[in-house]
C-alpha positions as CSV (number, residue, x, y, z in Angstrom):
1,M,15.4,-5.1,-2.0
2,R,19.0,-4.9,-3.0
3,R,20.6,-7.6,-4.9
4,D,23.1,-5.7,-7.0
5,A,25.4,-8.6,-6.2
6,G,24.6,-12.2,-6.2
7,R,22.4,-14.4,-8.3
8,S,19.5,-12.9,-10.2
9,V,16.2,-14.7,-10.1
10,L,13.5,-14.7,-12.7
11,A,9.9,-15.7,-12.6
12,V,7.7,-16.5,-15.6
13,T,4.0,-16.9,-15.2
14,R,1.7,-19.2,-17.1
15,R,-2.0,-18.4,-17.3
16,V,-4.5,-21.2,-16.7
17,R,-7.2,-21.6,-19.3
18,G,-10.6,-20.7,-17.9
19,G,-9.4,-18.8,-14.9
20,P,-7.3,-15.9,-13.7
21,R,-4.9,-18.0,-11.6
22,E,-1.3,-17.1,-12.2
23,L,1.2,-19.9,-11.9
24,P,4.8,-19.0,-11.2
25,V,7.3,-21.1,-13.2
26,S,10.9,-21.5,-12.3
27,N,13.1,-20.6,-15.3
28,P,16.6,-19.3,-15.9
29,P,16.9,-16.2,-13.7
30,L,16.1,-12.8,-14.9
31,A,18.2,-9.8,-14.0
32,Y,17.5,-8.4,-10.6
33,A,14.7,-6.0,-10.8
34,R,15.4,-2.3,-10.0
35,L,12.9,0.3,-10.9
36,E,13.2,4.1,-10.8
37,T,10.6,6.8,-10.7
38,E,11.0,10.6,-10.4
39,R,11.5,10.5,-6.7
40,L,11.9,6.8,-5.7
41,L,14.2,3.8,-6.3
42,L,12.4,0.5,-6.0
43,R,14.7,-2.4,-5.2
44,W,14.7,-5.7,-3.4
45,F,14.9,-5.8,0.4
46,T,18.0,-7.1,2.1
47,L,18.8,-7.9,5.7
48,D,20.5,-4.5,5.9
49,D,17.0,-3.0,5.7
50,I,15.8,-4.6,9.0
51,D,15.3,-1.4,10.9
52,A,13.2,0.1,8.2
53,Y,11.3,-3.1,7.7
54,N,10.6,-3.3,11.5
55,E,9.2,0.3,11.4
56,L,6.9,-0.6,8.6
57,G,5.6,-3.5,10.5
58,T,5.2,-1.9,14.0
59,N,4.1,1.7,13.4
60,P,0.5,1.8,14.6
61,Q,-0.5,4.3,11.8
62,L,0.8,1.9,9.2
63,I,-0.8,-1.4,10.4
64,R,-4.1,0.2,11.5
65,Y,-6.0,-1.1,8.5
66,V,-4.2,-4.3,7.5
67,G,-5.1,-6.5,10.4
68,N,-1.6,-7.5,11.3
69,Q,-0.1,-7.6,14.8
70,P,3.0,-5.5,15.2
71,F,6.3,-7.3,15.3
72,A,7.0,-8.4,18.8
73,S,10.7,-7.8,18.5
74,L,13.4,-6.9,16.0
75,A,14.2,-10.7,15.9
76,V,10.6,-11.4,14.8
77,A,10.8,-8.7,12.2
78,R,14.0,-10.3,10.8
79,E,12.4,-13.7,10.7
80,T,9.5,-12.2,8.7
81,L,11.8,-10.4,6.4
82,V,13.5,-13.7,5.6
83,A,10.3,-15.7,5.3
84,A,8.3,-13.1,3.3
85,P,10.0,-10.8,0.7
86,L,13.4,-12.6,0.7
87,K,11.8,-16.0,0.3
88,D,9.5,-14.6,-2.4
89,Y,12.4,-13.3,-4.5
90,A,14.1,-16.7,-4.3
91,T,10.9,-18.7,-4.9
92,Y,9.0,-16.7,-7.5
93,G,11.5,-14.1,-8.7
94,Y,9.5,-11.2,-7.5
95,G,8.0,-9.7,-4.3
96,R,7.6,-6.4,-2.5
97,F,10.1,-3.7,-3.4
98,A,11.7,-1.6,-0.8
99,C,11.0,2.1,-1.7
100,V,14.0,4.3,-1.3
101,W,13.7,8.1,-1.1
102,K,16.3,9.2,-3.7
103,Q,17.1,12.4,-1.8
104,T,18.5,10.7,1.2
105,G,18.7,6.9,0.4
106,Q,16.2,6.2,3.2
107,V,13.9,3.2,2.9
108,I,10.5,4.9,3.4
109,G,8.1,2.1,2.4
110,F,7.4,-0.8,0.2
111,C,5.4,-1.5,-2.9
112,G,5.0,-4.3,-5.5
113,P,3.5,-7.6,-6.4
114,K,3.3,-10.6,-4.1
115,F,2.3,-14.1,-5.2
116,L,-0.4,-15.7,-2.9
117,P,-0.1,-19.5,-3.2
118,D,-3.3,-20.1,-1.3
119,T,-5.4,-18.4,-4.0
120,G,-3.1,-18.2,-7.0
121,D,-3.5,-14.4,-7.1
122,V,-0.8,-11.8,-7.3
123,D,-1.5,-9.0,-4.8
124,L,-0.3,-5.4,-5.2
125,G,0.6,-3.9,-1.9
126,Y,2.1,-0.6,-0.7
127,R,2.9,1.1,2.5
128,F,4.8,4.3,3.3
129,L,6.0,6.0,6.5
130,P,3.5,8.7,7.7
131,N,6.0,11.6,7.1
132,F,5.7,10.8,3.4
133,W,1.9,10.6,3.1
134,G,0.0,13.1,1.0
135,M,2.8,13.3,-1.6
136,G,1.5,10.9,-4.2
137,L,4.2,8.4,-3.6
138,A,2.0,5.3,-3.4
139,T,0.6,6.2,-6.8
140,E,4.0,6.9,-8.2
141,A,5.4,3.6,-7.0
142,G,2.2,1.7,-7.9
143,L,2.3,2.8,-11.5
144,A,5.9,1.6,-11.8
145,A,5.0,-1.7,-10.1
146,V,2.0,-2.3,-12.4
147,D,4.1,-1.6,-15.5
148,Y,6.7,-4.0,-14.1
149,A,4.1,-6.7,-13.5
150,R,2.7,-6.3,-17.0
151,H,5.8,-5.9,-19.1
152,Q,8.5,-7.7,-17.2
153,L,6.7,-10.4,-15.4
154,G,4.0,-11.0,-18.0
155,L,1.2,-11.1,-15.4
156,G,-2.4,-11.0,-16.6
157,R,-4.0,-9.7,-13.4
158,L,-3.3,-8.0,-10.2
159,V,-5.6,-7.9,-7.1
160,A,-5.7,-5.9,-3.9
161,W,-7.5,-6.0,-0.6
162,V,-8.3,-2.7,1.2
163,H,-10.0,-2.1,4.6
164,P,-13.3,-0.2,3.9
165,D,-12.2,2.6,6.1
166,N,-8.9,3.1,4.3
167,V,-10.2,5.7,1.9
168,A,-6.7,6.9,0.9
169,S,-5.6,3.5,-0.2
170,A,-8.7,2.9,-2.2
171,R,-8.1,6.2,-3.9
172,V,-4.7,5.0,-4.9
173,L,-6.1,1.8,-6.4
174,A,-8.6,3.9,-8.4
175,K,-5.8,6.0,-9.9
176,L,-4.0,2.8,-10.8
177,G,-7.0,1.5,-12.7
178,F,-8.2,-1.1,-10.2
179,A,-12.0,-1.9,-10.0
180,F,-13.9,-2.8,-6.9
181,E,-15.3,-6.4,-7.2
182,R,-16.7,-7.4,-3.8
183,R,-16.3,-7.3,-0.1
184,T,-14.7,-10.5,1.4
185,T,-12.6,-11.9,4.1
186,V,-9.1,-13.3,3.9
187,A,-8.0,-16.6,5.4
188,D,-5.6,-15.3,8.0
189,I,-7.8,-12.4,9.1
190,P,-11.3,-13.9,9.2
191,D,-12.9,-11.3,11.5
192,I,-12.4,-8.4,9.1
193,E,-14.1,-7.8,5.8
194,F,-12.0,-6.2,3.1
195,D,-12.9,-4.6,-0.2
196,F,-11.4,-6.7,-3.0
197,Y,-10.1,-4.9,-6.1
198,A,-8.7,-6.3,-9.4
199,K,-7.0,-5.0,-12.5
200,R,-6.5,-6.9,-15.8
201,L,-3.1,-6.4,-17.4
202,D,-3.6,-8.3,-20.6
203,G,-6.5,-6.4,-22.1
């Protein structure tokens, strides 16, 4: 999530009449997003974060409820880092932030909006290393990410999918003002039903 040097990228969204779909529109770039909370720095991922990104995608406690297979190797993690957050920054101007623990400079998780081209939704996701659970960090980062989505990206709606057994994650969404809408499946994980939440940002 670092892009202190290099081109900045901006995404502007356009709302479609009669529906919640958000369309990313390429425009002159906006300054690289960098958010700060009391305890966290939220910045873009870079390839230098590969070890932390790999841990976030292989730790069994972290992927237990998301339906993902762990990265098979560090090389696969790097490919995913390039194909997911780094590509999202370049394509849409936003994506998951790396969450840095200010005290040490360690990347301890991720949080932020991600555009889903298959549905037109913008998903809010978050994940933190187990040693940092129970400290309110997902809520802290989530509040900053929601504010960023509303005021800097101009989004009208955020959504989130949570495994029904992931009570802690659902509790975070409630604190962020998301409302449960329905139970549903997602295209790439058809054998698991997730709870679908949404939050309006333009009301």
